[in-house]
N, C-alpha and C positions, 0 to 999 in steps of 0.2 A: 504493500500500500504506500509506503514511503517512497519507493522507487517511482510508482505511478504519479505521485503528486509532486515530487521534488526532483526527480531524476533529470529532467531537461533544464530546470532552473539552475541546479547546481552544476550541471554539465555531465554528460554521460561518462566520459573518461574519468573525471574526478570522482564521481560516485562509484564507479567500478573499482577504482584504486582503493577507495575507502572500504568497500566490501571485502576486498582481498586482504587488507590489513586486519579487519575483524576476523576473517577466516583463519589467518595465521595465528592470531591470539587464541581463538576458540579451539583450534586443532591442537595447539600446544597444551592447552588446559587438559584436554582429553588424554593426551599422551603422558602428561607429567603428574597427574593427581587422580586419586580415587575419591576425593571429597565430594559428596553428592551435591551440595548447594552450588559449588563451582561448576560441576558438570551440567546441572540444570540451566544455569545462566548461560553457559557456553552453547548448549543445545538450542536455547531459545533465541539465539542470534539469527538462526535460520541459515547460517553460512556453512555449517558442517553437515552436508547432505550425503545420504547414502544412495541417492539416485545417480545413475550414470548419465542419463539425459534429463533435461528439464530440472536442473538442480537449483531450486530456490531462486532468490532475487537476481543472481547472476544471469539466469536465463532471460529474464525480462529485458535487461539492458542489452544482452547479446542479440536477441531477436530484433530489437529496435535499431541496433547499429549495423547489423549485417547487410540489409538492403542498400545502405549508403556506400558500401565499399565497391560497388560496380555501377557503371553508367550504361544503361541500356542492356544490362545482362539479365540473366534469369535468376531471381531470388530463390526460387525453388531448388535450383541446383546447389546454390550456396548452403541452404538449410539441409539438403541431403548430405553434402560433404561434412558439414558441421556435426550432424548427429552420428554419421558413420565414424568420424574420428573419435568422438566421445565414447561410443560403444566399444570400439576396438581398444581404446586406452583403458576403459573400465575392465574389459576382459583380461588385459595384461596385468592390471593392478590386482585382480582377483587371484591370478596365478602366482604373482610375486608374494602375495600375502601368505601363501602356504609355507613360505620359506622362513618365516620368523614369527615372533609373538605379535599379538594384536596391538599391544601398547607400543612396541617398537615401530610398527608401520604407521601408527597414528602421527608420527613426526613427518610423514609424507605431506600432511596438510600445510604446515608452515613452509616446508621446502617448496611445494607446488605454488603456494601463494607468492613466495619470494621470486620464483622464476617468472610467474605471470606478471608481477609488478614490473620487472625489467622489460618484459615484452610490451606492456602497455605504453611504454615510452615511445614506441614506434607506431602507435595507433594514429591514423590520419585524422586531422580536424574534420574531414568529410563525414565522420561518423556522428558528429553532433547534429542537433536538429537544424542548425543554420541560423541565418539572421532574420528569418521571417517572424519569429516570436518577439524579437527586439523591436521590429518596426510596428507590429500590430499584436500587442499582448492579448492572449486568449486563455481560457481555462484549458487544462490538460486534455480534456475531451470537449469538443464543441459540436462539430457536424455529426459525429458518429456515436453519440452517447447511447442512443437506442440500440444500435447494432451491437455495441460492446456489451450492453446489458443482456441482450438475448444470447449472445455467444457465451457470456459468463455463466448464465443459467444452464445452458446446454452442456458446456464443458464441466460444470460442477456435477451434473448428472452422470456424465461419462466417467469422471474420476471416482465418484461414489460407487458406481458399478465395479470399476477396476479394483477398488479397495476390498472387495469381497474375496479376491484371489491374489493376495500378495505371494511372493515367492515362498514364504514359509508355509502357506497353506497348500501350495502345489506340492512341496516336499512332503507335507503331512499326508496328503491324499495318496501319493505314490508309494509312501512307506507303509501306511496302514492297510490300504486296499489291495495294492499290487505287490507288496514285499520288495520294493526297490531298495538296493543297497546304497550307502553313501557314495560309493565310487560311481555307480550308475547315475545318481543325481548330479554329481559333479560334471560328468560328461554331458548330460542333458542340458544343464544350465550354461555350460561353455558353448554348446551348439546353438542354444538360443541366442547368445550374444552375436555369433557369426551370422545367423539368419536375420537378426535385426539389422545388421549392417547391410546385408544384401537387400533387405526390404526397403531401406532408406534410398538406396541407389535406384532400385526398380521404380519407386514412387516418382522420382524425378522424370523418368522416361514416360511413365504412364500419364502423368499430369500434363506433359507437353502435348499429348494426343487428345485427352478427353477433358482436361481442366482440373483445377484444384479440388473443387467441391465434389465432383463425381469420383475422383480418385479417393478422397477421404471416405465417402460413403460406400462405394462399390467394392472397396477392399476391406473395410472395417466390418461391414455387416456380415459377410461370409465368415470372417474370423470369429465373430461372436457365436455363430452357430456351431463352429468347430469347438469353441470353448465349452458350450453346453454338452456337446457330444463326448468330451473327455470324461464327464461324470458317468457315462453309460458304457465306456469301453470295457470289453469282456476280459482283457488281459493287459499286462504291462507293455508289450510291444505296440499294440494298437493305441494305447493311451499316449505313448511317447510320440508316435507318428502324428496323432491328432494334435497334440500340444505343439509340436514343431511346426506343423502346417499352420496352426493358428498364429504363431509368432511371425512366420514368414509373411503373412498377410496383414496382421494387426498393426505393425509398426510403419506401414506405408502411410498411415494417418498422421504420423508425427511431423515430418518436415513439411507436408502439405498443409497441415493445420497451422503451423507456425507461419508459413508463407501467406496463407489465407488471411490471417489476422492482420498482418502488416499491409496486405494488399487491399483490404476492404475499408481502410481508414486513411485519413490524410497523413502525410509524412510527419507533421507536427504532433500527431496523436499516437504515434507508434509506441512510444515508451509507455504511455498510460494504458493503451489497449493491451499490450503484452502483459503489463504488470497486473492489471485488474482481471484479465481472463486467467492468468496463472494463479492469482490469489484465490479465485473461485475454485480452481482445481485442488489447491492445497487445503482449503477449508473443509471440504467434504470428504477427502480421502481418509483421514484418521478415524472417522465415525464408522465406516463400513466394516473393518475387521472386528469391532466389538459385536456387531450384529451377526457377522459371519460365524463367530464363535458360538453364538446361540444356535444358529442354523445347523452347525455341525452335529449338534446333539440329535437332530432328527435324521440326518443322512449325511454321509461324508461328501457326497457330490452336490449337496444343496447349494453351497456358495457359488459353485460353477454355474448352475442353472440360473440363480438370481443375477449373477454378474452378467451373463450372456444376455439375459432378458432386458435388464436395465440399459445396457450398452446398445442393444438393438433399438430400443425406444429412442435413445439419443440420436442414432443414425437417421432414423425415419424423420424425427423432428427437425434435425439439421437440414435435411434435404427439402422438407416441406416448407420451411421458413425462409431458406436462403437460395433456393434454386433460381430465383428471378432477381436477386440482388446483384447489381453490377459491381465489378472490381474497379477501384480507383486507378486511373492511369497517371503514373508519376514517374519521372526519371529516377533510376536507382530503386 
């Protein structure tokens, strides 16, 4: 919320560096102490994220800055590369983490933040919102307020549905119902990361042919049906195949969604649009696992059915509400 309201006024690069400094401090706290109050404060900064892609407030600024790095280029391709790099780096980090203690590897946070701070010195002034705000001051959202509110509500529903099947619940289902070993799960989750990277790149090519909105819906909806099918798989091999097929399709929604948000608003609204839509996703996500835990008592596959159903409602609603909304045509 702070990024959305003040990111452009403070300056995107300046606000980004501030977040990196907070990340370095918060990560160092997690690595250096087990004192619970300090860990709670560090966690509540929102900068120590366990997500590989869409990692907290950084994502909102990055989504706003990326389209400004190319003139006349395809922002969708940029978002595809951006998410692919994040996914592959996350997979590498997961493998490296096996070689040492968790506390030791938490020092990767301040190290990564220090490296990123050095790299931000090379960020072009073009990533800023530009001089249009100085000439004609406006609220962070002006023309596109209703669009952003609708998108925020839909994204909140999608994230709420996804919260029913976090990685821990997938591991729980595969272990309890299908007898999967930890080694099998490690291979499955590694393959998921690879398939996500492939999905990001495929989304760029599909979107170039059928458009951002259709790519989002026409890949995401089948993936939700596959997610429901996982709950009814007769054995472990079929469950693995269904899950991998689901992730191959589902992540095509990520770069196209990010590109769609910045394409449907004015350039001066991009920071606020990205921040508010991301905030809506983060607000609803933590609630779903609590409800999913209750649903597990009825049936192990219940969270998968609920998640797939809610996310399908999101897809249908998104297409119904936005299929006639034109994308803004702006340089970069």
